[in-house]
Backbone as CSV, one residue per row, in Angstrom:
resi,resn,N_x,N_y,N_z,CA_x,CA_y,CA_z,C_x,C_y,C_z
1,MET,0.844,-1.181,0.000,0.000,0.000,0.000,0.891,1.247,0.000
2,THR,0.567,2.205,-0.843,1.425,3.383,-0.967,1.072,4.444,0.067
3,LYS,2.062,5.244,0.374,1.850,6.352,1.314,0.835,7.345,0.746
4,GLU,0.874,7.567,-0.559,-0.062,8.511,-1.188,-1.505,8.055,-0.996
5,LYS,-1.747,6.745,-1.152,-3.087,6.186,-0.962,-3.528,6.374,0.484
6,ILE,-2.633,6.109,1.412,-2.958,6.237,2.832,-3.246,7.691,3.187
7,ILE,-2.436,8.612,2.691,-2.693,10.037,2.953,-4.038,10.453,2.372
8,ALA,-4.387,9.941,1.217,-5.680,10.261,0.604,-6.832,9.795,1.498
9,VAL,-6.708,8.607,2.068,-7.753,8.084,2.960,-7.831,8.931,4.230
10,ILE,-6.684,9.285,4.805,-6.672,10.124,6.006,-7.346,11.468,5.706
11,LYS,-7.006,12.076,4.573,-7.612,13.362,4.200,-9.126,13.237,4.075
12,GLU,-9.604,12.153,3.453,-11.054,11.944,3.317,-11.711,11.862,4.692
13,GLN,-11.073,11.165,5.609,-11.629,11.032,6.959,-11.619,12.369,7.700
14,ILE,-10.594,13.165,7.502,-10.550,14.496,8.126,-11.708,15.343,7.621
15,VAL,-11.919,15.353,6.317,-13.018,16.131,5.724,-14.372,15.616,6.232
16,ASP,-14.522,14.301,6.353,-15.782,13.714,6.818,-16.064,14.029,8.287
17,ASN,-15.012,14.171,9.088,-15.189,14.311,10.538,-15.029,15.722,11.081
18,LEU,-14.492,16.632,10.279,-14.301,18.012,10.746,-15.101,18.972,9.885
19,ASP,-15.581,20.025,10.500,-16.337,21.043,9.774,-15.390,22.031,9.106
20,ASP,-15.804,22.529,7.969,-15.107,23.616,7.274,-13.663,23.299,6.889
21,VAL,-13.404,22.055,6.479,-12.079,21.676,5.993,-12.240,21.148,4.570
22,ASN,-11.481,21.733,3.644,-11.487,21.272,2.252,-10.302,20.342,2.039
23,ILE,-10.540,19.260,1.316,-9.499,18.238,1.127,-8.237,18.823,0.493
24,GLU,-8.396,19.781,-0.436,-7.227,20.344,-1.107,-6.424,21.286,-0.198
25,ASP,-7.000,21.675,0.934,-6.305,22.573,1.869,-5.487,21.824,2.913
26,ILE,-5.614,20.503,2.949,-4.941,19.720,3.996,-3.476,19.503,3.639
27,ASP,-2.607,19.946,4.546,-1.161,19.792,4.397,-0.719,18.634,5.299
28,PRO,-0.171,17.550,4.735,0.242,16.405,5.552,1.312,16.735,6.593
29,ASN,2.011,17.847,6.432,3.043,18.220,7.402,2.474,18.933,8.614
30,LYS,1.163,19.104,8.645,0.509,19.732,9.791,-0.189,18.679,10.635
31,SER,-0.581,19.103,11.817,-1.329,18.253,12.731,-2.824,18.385,12.453
32,MET,-3.592,17.367,12.827,-5.051,17.478,12.700,-5.576,18.605,13.588
33,LYS,-4.865,18.879,14.678,-5.268,19.981,15.567,-5.203,21.318,14.838
34,ASP,-4.305,21.434,13.856,-4.206,22.664,13.066,-5.488,22.927,12.279
35,TYR,-6.278,21.885,12.092,-7.538,22.009,11.343,-8.751,22.022,12.271
36,GLY,-8.492,22.182,13.563,-9.578,22.311,14.529,-10.022,21.015,15.181
37,ALA,-9.278,19.939,14.991,-9.664,18.651,15.573,-9.373,18.620,17.069
38,ASN,-10.337,18.092,17.822,-10.069,17.839,19.237,-9.670,16.367,19.374
39,SER,-9.406,15.934,20.592,-8.903,14.563,20.772,-9.908,13.511,20.296
40,LEU,-11.197,13.748,20.486,-12.194,12.785,20.008,-12.248,12.744,18.489
41,ASP,-12.103,13.900,17.851,-12.068,13.945,16.387,-10.885,13.138,15.861
42,ILE,-9.749,13.306,16.499,-8.536,12.606,16.060,-8.719,11.093,16.198
43,ILE,-9.286,10.660,17.317,-9.538,9.230,17.514,-10.463,8.708,16.422
44,GLU,-11.491,9.468,16.096,-12.447,9.046,15.065,-11.770,8.949,13.697
45,VAL,-10.957,9.947,13.348,-10.253,9.926,12.058,-9.315,8.724,11.993
46,VAL,-8.547,8.504,13.048,-7.587,7.392,13.074,-8.320,6.050,13.015
47,SER,-9.382,5.905,13.806,-10.135,4.646,13.826,-10.774,4.346,12.474
48,CYS,-11.410,5.350,11.885,-12.062,5.149,10.583,-11.044,4.848,9.488
49,THR,-9.891,5.500,9.565,-8.838,5.256,8.578,-8.326,3.822,8.702
50,MET,-8.069,3.374,9.927,-7.589,2.008,10.118,-8.636,1.004,9.632
51,ARG,-9.901,1.272,9.904,-10.974,0.370,9.455,-11.000,0.293,7.936
52,GLU,-10.913,1.460,7.282,-10.955,1.483,5.817,-9.743,0.774,5.203
53,LEU,-8.585,0.950,5.825,-7.358,0.330,5.313,-7.188,-1.114,5.770
54,LYS,-8.061,-1.559,6.681,-8.014,-2.914,7.234,-6.673,-3.207,7.923
55,ILE,-6.273,-2.249,8.770,-5.055,-2.416,9.567,-5.364,-2.101,11.026
56,LYS,-4.487,-2.554,11.913,-4.600,-2.245,13.338,-3.242,-1.781,13.831
57,VAL,-3.257,-0.658,14.543,-2.035,-0.132,15.139,-2.314,0.050,16.626
58,PRO,-1.489,-0.533,17.493,-1.687,-0.344,18.930,-1.624,1.147,19.299
59,ARG,-2.503,1.535,20.195,-2.588,2.943,20.595,-1.239,3.485,21.090
60,ALA,-0.475,2.651,21.770,0.825,3.090,22.293,1.771,3.533,21.173
61,GLU,1.648,2.903,20.002,2.508,3.258,18.875,2.100,4.575,18.222
62,LEU,0.917,5.073,18.551,0.425,6.321,17.965,0.687,7.532,18.860
63,ALA,1.141,7.283,20.092,1.250,8.340,21.101,2.171,9.490,20.705
64,ASP,3.268,9.212,20.022,4.242,10.252,19.702,4.029,10.891,18.334
65,ILE,2.981,10.512,17.640,2.728,11.032,16.299,2.077,12.404,16.398
66,THR,2.634,13.372,15.654,2.094,14.734,15.725,1.553,15.243,14.390
67,THR,2.013,14.686,13.272,1.552,15.194,11.972,0.828,14.097,11.185
68,ILE,0.073,14.524,10.208,-0.628,13.601,9.317,0.385,12.728,8.574
69,ASP,1.500,13.326,8.181,2.556,12.598,7.475,3.134,11.478,8.351
70,GLN,3.367,11.765,9.621,3.887,10.745,10.536,2.875,9.614,10.723
71,LEU,1.601,9.977,10.779,0.546,8.968,10.889,0.553,8.065,9.653
72,ALA,0.678,8.672,8.487,0.729,7.900,7.242,1.939,6.969,7.231
73,ASP,3.093,7.453,7.695,4.295,6.610,7.762,4.044,5.376,8.635
74,LYS,3.406,5.581,9.784,3.123,4.468,10.693,2.162,3.473,10.038
75,PHE,1.138,3.992,9.342,0.185,3.111,8.676,0.843,2.341,7.531
76,VAL,1.755,2.974,6.818,2.506,2.280,5.741,3.324,1.149,6.351
77,GLU,4.000,1.448,7.445,4.840,0.450,8.111,4.010,-0.773,8.508
78,VAL,2.835,-0.554,9.082,1.979,-1.645,9.525,1.352,-2.379,8.338
79,ALA,0.885,-1.632,7.354,0.209,-2.226,6.200,1.140,-3.100,5.365
80,ASN,2.402,-2.744,5.335,3.356,-3.479,4.504,4.231,-4.458,5.289
81,SER,3.841,-4.713,6.542,4.653,-5.653,7.333,4.010,-7.024,7.362
């Protein structure tokens, strides 16, 4: 699974779960908090993304992730292992 595909899925989930965010405005080098996400929004985006990609990442492995790009890297690592 490619990183580009994973970022596309994450962006779709951000748009679906947050108000007033356009998919073309999402910068993977930013945090979801930069787009107004609270902790529950972030959990929902991450959970829905993992469900769509059919992967599971332990919550402890997500603790230090701060950007969308880092999240995509972690999902690539899990999806391709």
